[in-house]
C-alpha positions in Angstrom: -241.2 -88.9 56.4 -242.1 -92.2 54.7 -240.3 -91.2 51.6 -237.1 -90.4 53.6 -237.3 -93.8 55.4 -237.8 -95.8 52.3 -235.1 -93.8 50.5 -232.7 -94.3 53.4 -233.2 -98.1 53.3 -232.5 -98.2 49.6 -229.5 -96.0 49.9 -228.1 -98.3 52.7 -228.6 -101.3 50.4 -226.6 -99.5 47.6 -223.8 -98.5 50.0 -223.6 -101.8 51.9 -224.2 -104.6 49.3 -224.0 -107.2 52.1 -227.1 -105.7 53.6 -229.0 -106.1 50.4 -227.9 -109.7 50.0 -228.8 -110.5 53.6 -232.3 -108.9 53.2 -232.9 -110.7 49.9 -235.0 -107.9 48.3 -236.1 -110.1 45.5 -238.0 -112.3 47.9 -239.0 -110.0 50.7 -240.1 -106.8 48.8 -243.8 -107.3 49.8 -242.7 -106.5 53.4 -242.4 -102.8 52.3 -246.1 -102.9 51.7 -246.7 -104.4 55.1 -244.5 -101.9 56.8 -246.1 -98.9 55.0 -249.6 -100.3 56.0 -248.3 -100.5 59.6 -247.2 -96.9 59.5 -250.7 -96.0 58.3 -252.3 -98.0 61.0 -250.0 -96.4 63.5 -251.1 -93.0 62.2 -254.8 -94.0 62.7 -254.1 -94.6 66.4 -252.4 -91.3 67.1 -254.0 -89.1 64.3 -256.6 -89.4 61.7 -258.7 -92.5 62.2 -259.4 -92.7 58.5 -255.8 -93.8 57.8 -256.9 -97.2 59.1 -258.5 -98.0 55.7 -255.5 -97.5 53.4 -253.3 -98.9 56.2 -255.2 -102.3 56.3 -255.4 -102.4 52.5 -251.6 -101.9 52.1 -250.8 -104.4 55.0 -253.2 -106.9 53.6 -251.9 -106.7 50.0 -248.4 -106.8 51.4 -249.2 -110.1 53.2 -251.0 -111.4 50.1 -248.0 -110.5 47.9 -245.6 -112.1 50.5 -247.4 -115.3 50.3 -247.6 -115.4 46.6 -243.9 -114.3 46.1 -242.5 -116.9 48.6 -244.7 -119.7 47.3 -244.8 -118.8 43.7 -248.6 -119.2 43.8 -249.4 -116.3 41.6 -252.4 -118.2 40.2 -254.1 -117.7 43.6 -255.2 -114.3 42.2 -258.1 -116.2 40.6 -259.7 -116.1 44.0 -257.4 -113.9 46.2 -258.8 -110.7 44.8 -261.9 -111.4 46.9 -259.8 -110.5 50.0 -259.4 -106.9 49.0 -263.0 -105.9 50.1 -262.2 -107.6 53.4 -259.1 -105.5 53.8 -261.2 -102.4 53.3 -263.6 -103.9 55.8 -260.8 -104.4 58.5 -259.9 -100.8 58.0 -263.4 -99.5 58.1 -264.0 -101.6 61.2 -260.9 -100.2 62.9 -261.7 -96.6 61.9 -265.2 -96.8 63.5 -264.1 -98.7 66.4 -261.4 -96.2 67.2 -264.0 -93.4 66.9 -266.0 -95.2 69.5 -268.8 -96.4 67.1 -268.8 -100.2 67.7 -272.3 -100.7 66.1 -271.3 -98.8 63.0 -267.9 -100.7 62.9 -269.6 -104.1 62.9 -272.4 -103.0 60.5 -270.1 -101.4 57.8 -266.7 -103.1 58.4 -268.1 -106.4 59.3 -270.4 -106.5 56.3 -267.4 -106.0 54.0 -265.4 -108.6 55.9 -268.2 -111.2 55.6 -268.9 -110.5 52.0 -265.1 -110.9 51.3 -265.0 -114.1 53.1 -267.9 -115.6 51.2 -266.4 -114.5 47.9 -263.0 -115.9 48.8 -264.5 -119.2 49.9 -266.7 -119.6 46.8 -264.1 -118.6 44.3 -261.4 -120.5 46.2 -263.6 -123.6 46.2 -263.7 -123.5 42.4 -260.3 -122.1 41.4 -258.1 -122.8 44.4 -256.2 -126.0 45.2 -256.4 -125.8 49.0 -260.1 -125.0 49.4 -262.3 -127.9 48.5 -266.0 -127.8 48.0 -266.5 -130.2 51.0 -264.8 -127.6 53.3 -266.3 -124.5 51.8 -269.9 -125.3 52.8 -269.2 -125.8 56.5 -266.9 -122.8 56.7 -269.5 -120.6 55.0 -272.1 -121.8 57.6 -269.7 -121.0 60.5 -269.0 -117.6 59.0 -272.7 -116.9 58.7 -273.3 -118.0 62.2 -270.5 -115.7 63.5 -271.8 -112.8 61.5 -275.4 -113.3 62.8 -274.2 -113.7 66.4 -272.1 -110.4 66.1 -275.1 -108.6 64.6 -277.3 -109.8 67.5 -274.8 -108.9 70.3 -273.9 -105.4 68.8 -277.2 -104.6 67.3 -279.2 -105.5 70.5 -281.7 -107.7 68.7 -282.9 -111.1 69.7 -283.4 -114.2 67.6 -286.9 -114.2 66.2 -287.1 -110.3 66.2 -286.9 -108.8 62.9 -287.0 -112.1 61.1 -289.5 -110.7 58.8 -286.9 -108.1 57.5 -284.7 -111.0 56.2 
């Protein structure tokens, strides 16, 4: 079904050249990844919950490609690669959440998202132009606080309990 849809779009652009010029495929091609990811995410809502993982990866990569293609900031790959585990984490979170396993969603998906966030901030602070070292520290502390709060709320633990396990 997806192949038919994508093929139909390409055929329409060949038959109607004005459509191709209006869409500006050279600039907006990453939106195909976003759309394909959206179809996978839709499939995870109505069918196999596991489709949330490839759907979030495709949509996330599409968004990243779109940013890089429209800004020309391809050098952001020096730190943007760290977002990919986060895309997997979002998909894992959605998959377990849709299956009714909130605790597992936070533990597995949230762990990947948090790790990805930390890696992105650290590498972005060193290689990125927009993330400075003076912003990275406070943002990492905020991220750690949110992560610990989520673990406490979902995990049912209280501050001070299990501190010896850290």
